[in-house]
Kinemage of the C-alpha trace (Angstrom):
@kinemage 1
@onewidth
@group {chain A} dominant
@subgroup {mainchain}
@vectorlist {calphas} color= white
{ca met a 1} P 35.648 104.124 109.711
{ca ala a 2} L 34.500 104.624 106.126
{ca asp a 3} L 37.516 103.152 104.344
{ca pro a 4} L 40.262 101.794 106.587
{ca tyr a 5} L 42.635 101.044 103.731
{ca leu a 6} L 42.415 104.316 101.799
{ca leu a 7} L 45.837 105.556 102.955
{ca leu a 8} L 47.422 102.224 102.111
{ca arg a 9} L 45.905 102.078 98.633
{ca asp a 10} L 46.937 105.670 97.963
{ca ala a 11} L 50.504 105.057 99.141
{ca leu a 12} L 50.817 101.876 97.068
{ca arg a 13} L 49.280 103.578 94.033
{ca gln a 14} L 51.870 106.373 94.207
{ca leu a 15} L 54.690 103.905 94.796
{ca ser a 16} L 53.594 101.833 91.801
{ca leu a 17} L 54.029 104.723 89.379
{ca glu a 18} L 57.087 105.183 87.194
{ca pro a 19} L 59.533 107.846 88.471
{ca glu a 20} L 58.355 110.617 86.138
{ca ala a 21} L 54.731 109.990 87.095
{ca gln a 22} L 55.723 110.018 90.773
{ca arg a 23} L 57.318 113.435 90.302
{ca lys a 24} L 54.203 114.733 88.546
{ca ala a 25} L 51.932 113.330 91.259
{ca leu a 26} L 53.974 114.958 94.037
{ca pro a 27} L 55.096 118.325 92.660
{ca gly a 28} L 56.905 120.660 95.005
{ca thr a 29} L 58.001 117.880 97.352
{ca val a 30} L 61.083 115.768 97.865
{ca val a 31} L 59.434 112.820 96.154
{ca thr a 32} L 61.465 110.061 97.787
{ca asp a 33} L 60.716 111.461 101.241
{ca glu a 34} L 57.028 111.893 100.497
{ca leu a 35} L 56.643 108.368 99.117
{ca ala a 36} L 58.364 106.866 102.153
{ca leu a 37} L 56.394 109.002 104.615
{ca asp a 38} L 53.082 108.197 102.949
{ca leu a 39} L 53.824 104.478 103.137
{ca asn a 40} L 54.874 104.765 106.774
{ca asn a 41} L 51.633 106.596 107.590
{ca ala a 42} L 49.702 103.887 105.769
{ca val a 43} L 51.412 101.172 107.802
{ca gln a 44} L 50.339 102.997 110.959
{ca ser a 45} L 46.777 103.187 109.615
{ca ile a 46} L 46.701 99.403 109.171
{ca gln a 47} L 47.338 98.963 112.882
{ca his a 48} L 44.775 101.639 113.722
{ca ala a 49} L 42.147 99.947 111.531
{ca lys a 50} L 42.776 96.702 113.379
{ca asp a 51} L 42.853 98.186 116.878
{ca glu a 52} L 40.007 100.669 116.543
{ca ala a 53} L 37.600 99.131 114.076
{ca gly a 54} L 38.461 95.450 113.993
{ca phe a 55} L 39.481 95.479 110.321
{ca ala a 56} L 42.497 93.317 109.578
{ca leu a 57} L 44.358 92.427 106.429
{ca pro a 58} L 45.704 88.899 105.979
{ca ala a 59} L 49.015 88.452 107.798
{ca glu a 60} L 50.998 87.840 104.613
{ca ile a 61} L 49.848 91.168 103.142
{ca val a 62} L 50.649 93.040 106.347
{ca ser a 63} L 54.064 91.381 106.421
{ca ala a 64} L 54.785 92.389 102.820
{ca val a 65} L 53.696 95.990 103.438
{ca val a 66} L 55.771 96.238 106.623
{ca ser a 67} L 58.777 94.768 104.825
{ca leu a 68} L 58.377 97.290 102.012
{ca asn a 69} L 58.149 100.081 104.574
{ca glu a 70} L 61.339 98.866 106.241
{ca thr a 71} L 63.117 98.854 102.878
{ca leu a 72} L 62.212 102.516 102.441
{ca ser a 73} L 63.265 103.448 105.978
{ca ala a 74} L 66.972 103.813 105.245
{ca pro a 75} L 68.985 106.403 107.169
{ca pro a 76} L 69.016 109.853 105.562
{ca asn a 77} L 72.668 109.701 104.520
{ca thr a 78} L 72.242 106.734 102.151
{ca asp a 79} L 71.996 106.904 98.368
{ca leu a 80} L 68.309 105.910 98.578
{ca trp a 81} L 67.533 109.610 99.088
{ca glu a 82} L 69.773 111.120 96.385
{ca arg a 83} L 68.156 113.267 93.728
{ca gly a 84} L 68.231 110.628 90.980
{ca ala a 85} L 67.498 107.650 93.220
{ca leu a 86} L 63.937 107.157 91.915
{ca asp a 87} L 65.374 106.464 88.473
{ca arg a 88} L 68.339 104.282 89.337
{ca his a 89} L 68.272 102.886 92.866
{ca pro a 90} L 67.240 99.203 92.949
{ca ala a 91} L 65.206 99.689 96.144
{ca trp a 92} L 62.865 102.126 94.367
{ca ala a 93} L 62.486 99.775 91.394
{ca gln a 94} L 61.725 96.931 93.796
{ca ala a 95} L 59.260 99.139 95.698
{ca arg a 96} L 57.367 99.860 92.454
{ca thr a 97} L 57.178 96.155 91.650
{ca ile a 98} L 55.995 95.183 95.129
{ca ala a 99} L 53.451 98.014 95.220
{ca arg a 100} L 52.007 96.822 91.893
{ca gln a 101} L 51.683 93.309 93.292
{ca leu a 102} L 50.106 94.411 96.569
{ca leu a 103} L 47.703 97.049 95.303
{ca pro a 104} L 45.078 94.647 93.891
{ca leu a 105} L 45.135 92.672 97.162
{ca ile a 106} L 44.007 95.612 99.309
{ca pro a 107} L 40.242 95.653 99.880
{ca gln a 108} L 38.286 98.639 98.615
{ca arg a 109} L 36.500 98.832 101.964
{ca gly a 110} L 36.898 97.148 105.310
């Protein structure tokens, strides 16, 4: 496995952007959905990296990433997914802050 944390770094990088930059980075998509799906895929890749290649992040980082993923796993009928949610919903603001804190803690390679 060349870089077991690539998906995680990419997901956190996108989450760390301001809303307008997120929209520019993900044109033609429902940005909130794409951000949440990318993070969820990254969480799955963490487990795969551990199970398949023996790479493991410190438990506190994994816990923070999983918690962030759970925050962005709200049911589809909540205001987290409304059109303007990136700009005004506190969960998206918190996600940007957490992503900025976590991003430098993710190794560049396993």
